[in-house]
N, C-alpha and C positions, 0 to 999 in steps of 0.2 A: 717275889710272891707269885704264886700260880695265877695266870691270867683269868681263869674261871673264878677264883676267889676275889680277884680285884674287881671283876665285873659286878660283884654284889654291891660295890660302893656306887651309889646313884649320883652323888655330887661329883661332876667331872673335875671341878677345881680341886677338891680334896684329894681325889684319886691322882690327878696329875702331880700335885705337890708332893704326895707321899712317894710316888715312883721316882720323880726327878731328884728330890732331896736325898732319897736313899741311894740312888745311882751316883750322885755327886759325892756323897760321903764315902762310898766305896772306892771311887776313883782317888780321892785325897788320901785314903788309907793305904792304897796299893803302892808298893815300892816300884811298880812298873807302869806308872800312870802315863808315861809318854816322854818323848825326848824334849829337851829344852826348846823354847821358841824365842823368836827375836823380839826385842823391845820395839814397840811401835810409837807410842806417844803417852802423854799424861791425860788424865781426865779428872774432873772434880770428884771429890769423895761424896758419896751419898749416905745419909744417916742409915745405920744398920749394917753397912758392909763391914767385912772383916778388917780390923785395924792392922793386921799383919801385912797387908798389901799397901799400906800408906808409905809414901816416900818421905821419911822423917827429915832427911837432909834438905829436900826441897821445902818442907814445912819450915825449917829453921831459917831459910833464906826469904821466904815469901809470907810466912805466918798464915798460910792457907793449906788445907788438907787436899792432897791429890793422890790418886791411885795410879801406879804404873800399869799401863795397858799394853799387853803383849799381842803379837800378831794374831794368835788364835782367838783373842778376845775382841778384835776390832769389829765395829758394828757392821752389820749387813742387813739387807732387806730380803726376807725369805717368805715365800708364799707356799703354804701347805695346801695341796690339791687332793681332795678326798673323793673317791669313787663311791657314789651312793646308789648304784644300780641294784636291781633285784638279785643279780647273781651273787652279790656280796652278802645276801641274807641266808646263805647256806651254813649249816652246822651239822657235823656228824656226831658230835658229843657235847651239846650244851652251849658252847660259845660260838656265835656266828662270826664269819669273817668281818662283817660290818662292825660288830661291837668291838672286836679286837682293833680294827682300823680306827674306829672312833676314839678309843682310849689312847692309841698311839698318836693320833693327830693332836689330842688334848695335851699329851705329855710333851710333844715337840713344841707346841705353842707356848706352853709354860716354860720350857727350857730356854727357848729363844728369848722370851720376855725377861727371864731371870738374867740372861747374859746381856740385856739391854740392846738386843737386836730389834729391828722393826719386823713384826710378823703380820702376814696377811693370810687369808683363808678363802678357798673356793670349795664349795660342795656341789657336785654335779651328778646328773644321770643322763637323760637325753638332752636336757637343757642345763644351763647354769642355774642351780637352785639358790645359791648364795655366794656373793662375792664381797669380801671386806679387804680393802687395800691395805698394804703393810703400814703399820704405825707402831709406835712405842707407847708404853704406859700400862698401868694396872687396869684402868677402866677399859681400854681397848682389849686387853686379854680377857677380861670378864665378859665382854660382849661376844668375843669369839667362842668362848666356852659355853655360854648360854645358848647361842645359835647352833653350835655344834651338837649340844645335847638334845635339841629339838629335831634334828634330822632323822629321817627314817629311810631305809633302802626301798626303792621302787623303780619299776620300769626298765627299759633298755638303757644302754650306756652309749655315750658319744665322747670318748676320750679324745679323739682327734679334734673334734670341734671345740672342746674345752681348751686344749693346748693352743689352738689357733686364736681363741679369744684371749688367752693369757698373753700370747705374743703381742697382742694389740694394746694391752693395758699395763703390762709390766715395764718398769723403768730399766734402762741399761745397767749391766753389771749387777744383776740381782741373782737370787737363787730360788729354785722351786723344788719342792719335794712332792712327787706323785705317789699316792698310796692307793693301790688298786690290785685286784686279782689278775688283771691283764688277760681276761678271758674274752677277747674280741679280736677281730681281724687286725693285722699288724701294720699293713703298708702305710696308711694315712697317719697312724699314730707315730710311727718311726719318722715319717717325713716331717711332722711338726716338731718332734724332739730335735731333729737335725736343724730345723729352722731356728729354734730357740737357742741352740748352741752357737749358730752363726751370728746371733745377736748378742753374743758374749754373756749368756746366762749359764750359771752353773746349775746342773741338774742332778737329782738323785731320785731313783725309782725304788720304792719299797713294795715288793710283790707279796701279797697276803694270800696264803693258801690254807685250806683245811687239810688235816692229816690224811683223811680218806681220799682226797684228790691226789695226794702224792703217792699213795700206795694201792688204791682201788681194792680194799680188803673184802669186798662183798663176796659171799659164798652161796647166796640164794638168788633165784631168778627175781629180777627187779624191773620196775617200770621207771625209766628215767624221764624227768620232766624238765624242760628248759625253763628256767626261772624268768626269763625275759620275754618269751613269746608263747609259753605254755604248750609247746610241741612235746608230744610223748613218744618214747621209744622203748619197746620191750627188749630186754637184754638178758642174756645168760652170761654171768660174769666170767666163767671159765673160758668162754669162747671169745671174749673181746678184751680181756685184761691186758694181754701182751700188746695188742695193737693200740689200745688206749694209752698205755704207759709210753709206748714209742712215739705216738703222735704228740703227747704232752711234752716229752723230752725234746722233740724236734722244735715244737712251738716256742718253748722258753729258751732253748739253746740259741735260736735265731735272735730273739729279743736281746739276750745277754751279749751275743756277738756284736750285734749292730750298736748297742749302747756303748760297749767298751771301746769300739772303734771310734766313737765320737767323744770319748772321755766323759761318759755319763755313768755315774756310779749306780750299780743295781745289786740288790740283794733280796733273797726270798726269806720270808718269815712265816712259819707255821703258827696257827693260832694256839698251839700248845707251848710256844717258846716264850720265855719271860720277856716282858717289855723292855727291861733294862738292857737286854742284848741289842735291841734296835736302837736304843738311845746311845749306847756306847759306839755302835757302828756309825751313827750320825755324827757324834762328836769327833770321832777319828777322821772321818771323811771331810767334815767341815774344816778341821784344822789343816788338812792336806790342801783343800781347795783354796783357803785363804793364803797359805804360804805360796802356792803356785801363782795365785793372782798377784801377790806382792812381787814375785820374781819377774813376772811379765811387766808390771808397772815400772820397776826399776830398769828393766831393759829398754822400755820406751823412753824413759827419762834420759838414759845414757845415750840413746841414739839422737836426742835433740841437742846435745851439747856440741 
C-alpha cells in the first residue's frame, strides 16, 4: 500500500498489523523467500501459532507441543531508535519524513514482538524524549505503540548523545535500529556507532529521505529555512542544484562507507517507498546477523575445547 494512504490509518497498532501481516503473507507465498536456515532449538507451542511448525514426533515422545525454532527465529533484544527532531517534519508532498519513520518504527516493533523478540524503543531530539527497555509481550508492544503515537517532531537533534546513552543502558549482544534522516554532523555519530559495534552490538541504520531532498526539483526562487534553528537562506535553484546534490552525495557516501567498514547495515528509504520494502530489508539483514552471530559463537566454543 502507498505510504500516504497508510498514513490515514490513525491507529498505529492497526497500521502495523496490516503492514506486517501483509508482508509476512507475501514472503510465505514467494518461491524465493530465502535460503534454508539452521535448526537452533525447540520452544513451547503458544496457542494460536501455526500447527504446521509443530514437531509431531517430539509430541509423540513427550505428549507436549513444541515448535522447531530455527536460527533466524532465535530471540534477540532489539531497540528501535527514532529521530524526532524538527528536520524530520519536512514533506514535499503530503507525508513527512517523521510520519513515515513513525509508521516504520511501529511496524518494526510489531514485527519483532510477533517473532517473540524483546523490543525496546528510544525517541529523541536534543534529549532522550522516551526510553522503554527491551521486553517481550503484547502489553509492552501496546505501550510502545501508544507512546510512539504521541511523539511529535521538534527541536534540534543529538544523535551522537543518544547513541552514547544507548551504549550505557543496552545489554551486550543486542541489536539497535536507528531511524533518522542523518542530516547532522557525522564525526561524533560515527564514533558512537563504532563504540557500539566494539561492544558487540549489531546495528542497522535506516535513512529516511524526502524525494525532493534526493533530486532538488525546485524551479523557482525559494527561501530555505533550517527547521532546527530557523536560519533562512535565499536561493536560486538553478545556481545551487549541482553543488547541493554533490554535497549531499558526499555526505551520505561517507556515512555509508564508514558504516559498511564497521559491518553496520545501512539503507536509504524515500517516503514514497512502500513500508514492506523496509521490512523485507530488515528481515533479510536480521537473518544474516543472527547466522553470523551463531558462527562466531560456535567458533568461540570450538576454541575452548
